[in-house]
C-alpha positions in Angstrom: -148.1 50.4 -59.6 -149.1 49.1 -56.2 -149.5 45.4 -55.7 -152.3 46.2 -53.2 -152.7 47.1 -49.5 -151.4 45.0 -46.7 -152.2 45.4 -43.0 -149.0 44.6 -41.1 -149.0 43.5 -37.4 -146.4 46.0 -36.3 -144.5 46.3 -33.0 -142.1 49.1 -33.8 -139.2 46.7 -33.2 -136.3 45.9 -35.5 -138.0 42.9 -37.3 -141.4 44.5 -38.1 -139.8 47.9 -39.0 -137.6 46.2 -41.5 -140.6 44.2 -42.8 -142.6 47.4 -43.2 -139.9 48.9 -45.4 -139.3 45.6 -47.3 -143.0 45.3 -48.1 -143.0 48.8 -49.5 -140.0 47.9 -51.7 -142.0 44.9 -52.9 -144.6 47.3 -54.2 -147.3 47.2 -51.4 -149.1 50.0 -49.6 -148.6 49.3 -46.0 -151.0 50.0 -43.1 -149.3 49.5 -39.8 -151.4 48.1 -37.0 -150.2 48.0 -33.4 -152.4 46.4 -30.7 -152.1 47.6 -27.1 -152.7 44.5 -25.0 -150.9 45.7 -21.9 -147.3 45.5 -23.1 -144.8 48.2 -21.9 -144.5 50.2 -25.1 -144.1 53.8 -26.2 -147.0 53.8 -28.6 -146.6 57.4 -29.8 -142.9 56.7 -30.6 -144.0 53.7 -32.6 -146.6 55.8 -34.4 -144.0 58.4 -35.4 -141.6 55.6 -36.5 -144.2 54.0 -38.7 -145.0 57.4 -40.3 -141.3 58.0 -41.0 -140.9 54.6 -42.6 -143.8 55.4 -45.0 -146.8 53.6 -43.6 -149.9 54.6 -45.5 -151.9 54.6 -42.3 -151.3 53.7 -38.7 -153.8 52.1 -36.3 -152.9 51.9 -32.6 -155.8 50.0 -30.9 -156.3 49.8 -27.2 -157.5 46.2 -26.8 -156.8 45.8 -23.1 -160.3 45.6 -21.8 -161.4 43.4 -24.7 -158.5 41.1 -24.1 -159.5 40.7 -20.5 -163.2 40.3 -20.9 -163.4 38.3 -24.1 -160.3 36.2 -24.0 -158.7 36.0 -20.6 -162.0 35.4 -18.7 -163.0 32.4 -20.9 -159.5 31.0 -20.2 -160.1 31.5 -16.4 -163.5 29.8 -16.7 -161.8 26.8 -18.4 -158.9 26.6 -15.9 -156.9 26.6 -19.1 -153.4 25.1 -18.6 -151.4 23.6 -21.5 -149.4 20.4 -20.7 -150.2 20.8 -17.0 -148.1 24.0 -16.5 -148.4 26.8 -19.1 -151.2 29.3 -18.5 -151.3 30.2 -22.3 -150.6 34.0 -22.0 -149.2 34.3 -25.5 -151.7 31.9 -27.0 -154.8 33.7 -25.7 -153.5 37.1 -27.0 -153.1 36.0 -30.6 -156.8 35.6 -31.6 -157.5 39.0 -30.0 -154.8 40.8 -32.0 -155.6 39.0 -35.3 -159.3 39.6 -35.0 -158.8 43.3 -35.0 -156.2 43.1 -37.7 -158.8 41.4 -40.0 -161.4 44.0 -39.1 -159.0 46.8 -40.1 -158.1 44.9 -43.3 -161.8 44.6 -44.3 -162.7 48.2 -43.4 -159.7 49.5 -45.4 -160.2 47.3 -48.4 -156.9 45.5 -47.8 -156.4 42.2 -49.6 -153.4 41.2 -47.6 -152.3 40.9 -44.0 -148.7 40.3 -42.8 -146.9 39.4 -39.6 -143.4 39.0 -38.3 -143.8 35.5 -36.8 -141.1 33.0 -37.5 -141.5 29.9 -39.6 -140.7 27.6 -36.6 -143.1 28.8 -34.0 -146.7 28.6 -33.0 -147.7 32.3 -33.6 -147.7 32.0 -37.4 -150.3 29.3 -37.0 -152.4 31.2 -34.5 -152.4 34.5 -36.5 -153.1 32.9 -39.8 -155.9 30.4 -38.7 -157.7 33.4 -37.1 -157.3 35.5 -40.3 -158.5 32.7 -42.6 -161.4 32.0 -40.3 -162.6 35.6 -40.1 -161.6 36.7 -43.6 -161.6 33.6 -45.8 -160.4 35.3 -49.0 -157.5 37.1 -47.3 -154.0 36.6 -48.6 -151.2 36.3 -46.0 -147.7 37.5 -46.4 -145.3 35.8 -43.9 -141.8 37.1 -44.7 -140.0 34.7 -42.5 -141.4 31.9 -44.7 -140.5 33.6 -48.0 -137.0 32.3 -49.2 -136.2 35.7 -50.8 -136.6 37.3 -47.4 -135.1 34.7 -45.0 -132.1 34.0 -47.2 -131.3 37.7 -47.2 -131.9 38.2 -43.5 -130.2 35.3 -41.7 -130.0 37.0 -38.4 -130.0 40.3 -36.4 -126.8 41.5 -38.0 -128.4 41.4 -41.5 -131.4 43.2 -40.2 -129.3 45.9 -38.6 -127.3 46.4 -41.8 -130.5 46.7 -43.8 -131.9 49.2 -41.2 -128.7 51.3 -41.5 -128.9 51.3 -45.3 -132.6 52.3 -45.3 -132.5 54.8 -42.5 -134.6 52.8 -40.1 -134.0 53.8 -36.5 -132.8 51.0 -34.3 -132.9 50.6 -30.5 -130.0 52.2 -28.8 -130.1 49.9 -25.8 -128.4 46.5 -26.2 -130.8 43.7 -27.1 -131.3 41.1 -24.4 -129.8 37.7 -25.3 -133.3 36.2 -25.5 -136.6 37.1 -27.1 -139.5 38.4 -25.1 -143.3 38.7 -25.6 -145.3 40.8 -23.1 -149.0 41.4 -22.5 -151.4 41.9 -19.6 -151.6 38.1 -19.0 -147.9 37.4 -18.9 -144.4 37.8 -20.2 -142.7 35.0 -22.1 -139.0 34.5 -22.6 -137.3 32.1 -25.1 -134.6 31.7 -27.7 -131.0 33.0 -27.4 -129.1 31.7 -24.3 -132.4 30.0 -23.2 -132.3 27.6 -26.1 -130.0 25.4 -24.0 -132.5 23.9 -21.6 -129.8 23.4 -18.9 -129.0 27.1 -18.7 -130.6 28.8 -15.7 -132.5 32.0 -16.2 -130.4 35.0 -15.2 -131.9 36.8 -12.2 -132.4 40.0 -14.1 -134.6 38.2 -16.8 -137.9 38.6 -14.9 -139.7 41.9 -15.4 -143.2 41.3 -14.1 -142.4 39.5 -10.8 -140.0 39.9 -8.0 -137.9 37.0 -6.9 -139.8 35.3 -4.1 -136.7 35.6 -2.0 -137.0 39.4 -2.2 -140.8 39.5 -1.7 -142.3 41.1 1.4 -142.2 39.1 4.6 -145.9 39.9 5.2 -148.6 38.2 3.0 -151.3 40.1 1.1 -154.8 38.6 1.8 -157.4 39.0 -0.8 -161.1 38.2 -1.3 -162.1 37.4 -4.9 -165.8 37.3 -5.8 -166.9 35.3 -8.8 -170.2 35.2 -10.8 -170.7 32.6 -13.5 -167.1 31.6 -13.2 -165.8 35.2 -13.9 -164.1 37.4 -11.2 -166.3 40.5 -10.6 -164.6 42.0 -7.6 -161.3 41.8 -5.6 -160.9 43.3 -2.2 -157.7 43.6 -0.1 -158.7 42.2 3.4 -156.3 44.5 5.3 -156.2 47.9 3.5 -159.7 47.7 1.9 -158.6 48.3 -1.7 -161.3 47.1 -4.0 -161.5 46.7 -7.8 -164.5 45.6 -9.8 -163.8 46.7 -13.4 -162.3 43.8 -15.3 -159.2 45.5 -16.6 -158.5 47.2 -13.2 -159.2 44.0 -11.3 -156.7 42.0 -13.4 -154.1 44.8 -13.3 -154.4 44.8 -9.5 -153.9 41.0 -9.3 -150.8 41.4 -11.5 -149.5 44.0 -9.1 -150.1 41.8 -6.0 -148.8 38.6 -7.6 -145.8 40.4 -9.1 -144.9 41.8 -5.7 -144.8 38.3 -4.2 -143.1 36.5 -7.2 -146.2 34.5 -8.1 -146.5 32.7 -11.4 -143.0 31.9 -12.6 -142.4 28.7 -14.5 -139.6 27.3 -16.6 -140.7 24.5 -18.9 -140.0 22.6 -22.1 -143.2 22.3 -24.1 -144.4 20.7 -27.3 -145.0 23.2 -30.1 -147.9 22.5 -32.5 -145.6 22.0 -35.4 -143.8 19.2 -33.7 -140.7 20.4 -32.0 -140.0 20.9 -28.3 -139.1 24.4 -27.1 -138.0 25.9 -23.8 -140.0 28.7 -22.4 -139.9 30.8 -19.3 -143.2 32.5 -18.3 -144.4 34.8 -15.5 -148.2 35.0 -15.0 -148.9 36.6 -11.7 -152.6 37.7 -11.9 -153.5 34.6 -13.9 -152.0 32.3 -11.4 -153.9 33.8 -8.5 -157.2 33.6 -10.5 -156.5 29.9 -11.5 -156.2 28.9 -7.8 -159.2 31.0 -6.8 -161.4 29.7 -9.6 -160.5 26.1 -9.1 -161.5 26.5 -5.5 -164.9 28.1 -6.0 -165.7 25.8 -8.9 -165.1 22.6 -6.8 -167.3 24.2 -4.1 -170.3 24.8 -6.3 -170.2 22.3 -9.2 -171.6 18.8 -9.2 -168.8 16.1 -9.1 -169.7 14.4 -12.4 -170.3 17.7 -14.3 -166.9 18.9 -13.1 -165.3 15.7 -14.3 -166.6 16.3 -17.8 -165.7 19.9 -17.6 -162.1 19.0 -16.6 -161.8 17.1 -19.9 -163.3 20.1 -21.8 -160.7 22.4 -20.1 -157.9 20.2 -21.4 -159.3 20.2 -24.9 -159.9 23.9 -24.8 -156.2 24.5 -23.7 -155.0 22.4 -26.6 -157.2 24.2 -29.1 -156.1 27.6 -27.8 -152.4 26.7 -27.9 -152.7 25.4 -31.4 -154.5 28.4 -32.8 -158.0 27.1 -33.2 -159.9 29.7 -31.1 -162.3 30.4 -34.1 -162.8 26.8 -35.0 -166.3 25.2 -34.7 -165.0 22.8 -32.1 -163.5 25.5 -29.9 -166.7 27.5 -30.1 -168.6 24.5 -29.0 -166.2 23.7 -26.2 -166.3 27.3 -25.0 -170.1 27.3 -25.0 -170.1 24.1 -23.0 -167.6 25.5 -20.5 -169.7 28.7 -20.2 -172.8 26.6 -19.5 -170.9 24.7 -16.7 -170.2 28.0 -15.0 -173.8 29.0 -14.4 -173.7 28.3 -10.6 -170.0 29.0 -10.1 -170.3 32.0 -7.9 -169.2 33.1 -4.4 -166.2 34.5 -2.6 -162.7 33.0 -2.1 -160.3 34.3 0.5 -156.7 33.7 -0.2 -153.2 34.7 0.8 -150.4 35.7 -1.6 -147.0 35.2 -0.1 -143.4 34.6 -1.5 -144.3 32.8 -4.7 -147.4 31.0 -3.5 -151.1 31.3 -3.4 -152.8 29.8 -0.3 -156.5 29.4 -0.1 -157.9 30.5 3.3 -161.7 30.0 2.9 -164.7 30.3 0.7 -168.5 31.0 0.7 -171.2 30.8 -1.8 -175.0 30.9 -2.1 -174.7 28.1 -4.6 -172.5 25.9 -2.4 -173.0 22.1 -2.7 -171.2 21.7 0.6 -173.6 20.4 3.3 -172.0 20.9 6.7 -174.5 18.7 8.5 -174.2 15.9 6.0 -170.4 15.7 6.1 -170.1 16.3 9.9 -168.4 13.7 12.0 -170.5 14.8 15.0 -174.0 14.9 13.4 -175.7 11.9 11.8 -177.8 14.0 9.4 -179.8 12.4 6.6 -177.3 9.6 6.1 -177.4 6.0 7.3 -173.9 4.5 7.7 -175.2 1.0 7.2 -175.8 1.9 3.5 -172.1 2.1 3.1 -171.7 -1.6 3.5 -173.7 -2.4 0.4 -172.0 0.4 -1.5 -168.5 -1.0 -0.7 -169.5 -4.6 -1.5 -171.0 -3.6 -4.9 -167.8 -1.7 -5.8 -165.7 -4.7 -4.6 -167.4 -7.2 -7.0 -165.2 -6.2 -9.9 -162.0 -6.2 -7.8 -162.7 -9.6 -6.3 -163.3 -11.1 -9.7 -160.2 -9.6 -11.2 -157.9 -10.9 -8.4 -159.7 -14.3 -8.4 -158.7 -14.6 -12.1 -155.2 -13.4 -11.4 -154.8 -16.0 -8.6 -156.0 -18.8 -10.7 -153.3 -18.1 -13.3 -150.6 -17.4 -10.8 -150.6 -13.8 -11.7 -150.0 -14.6 -15.4 -152.1 -15.6 -18.4 
């Protein structure tokens, strides 16, 4: 008798293929769910494999456009960067994948969802917080946290032996000595030989970007147009190539950024569960958009509003990294950020060249830049004499502080 139906987040790789069979052996009916978020994957082969392993149903969902418009664009509006460097490519994909998993579970009457995330990482938190938020009564099966599972499968060798015993096809190509996660936004690399933070990344590790040393000797110059903080058009200033559909626009920026080696970082970051981990990331299109959006935002947004919005962006990045996309606080912060973007529109011209993005110029009907006011050659509607009082008022606090320091000889 079946224990119930479980929707498994399935990749077609060794881990989730073994988990699919293991769940069946535990007495569950398994629905395999594979999300296309831009990874290089043979989806038809994955479908056939899931069928051969006994999946009750298989859902292969093209979420690429949804991923760009509903998840990547809000991250761009926020200038989302975790711990000053990481553009959150894996983090932003998880609520997109898990939301559809929950929708399938509900429509299929499945009481359970399952995933192959490890018990030490962030993804288990991101997947499960989304599932609980959107399907409160769901039950989650996380095999890598079940002693019966992780004591049986202590590593890849145990999984390969199990696969051979159960007739599970395994990849014929040797496994890279690190783990990799890919989507439209980025590719991340961690674990294996990368766990020693002193080890340099092998040159053949990167799949999305060329080495800047091998990049073309001629830059690509682009114009990116924004409306409400979201890119709506990209145009190549030399060959005239133009993209205005969100998915195509983002793919084109990945292509240009990848060609020039833009968006590579190698960092040690703080995981939500408390340990530090070393990650290598390549985010070409996202890096170009970060530079462009920062520029048009500063050009069009009031100074004090932007100061508040900067703090919101940091908070949003932490919430996103920690898996709280569907929390009330993250919804509130996203709405505040979206409101701040009302006048963030215009065009930014930039150059992409050998690992760097250089801003060349910008224009906007919502510009707060007043050329006459700021000019060194025109007086404009500004009286320089007013600056004397402005400076003296701001100096009151400094004079009093240093007067006190002097009276105590610099010590209290």
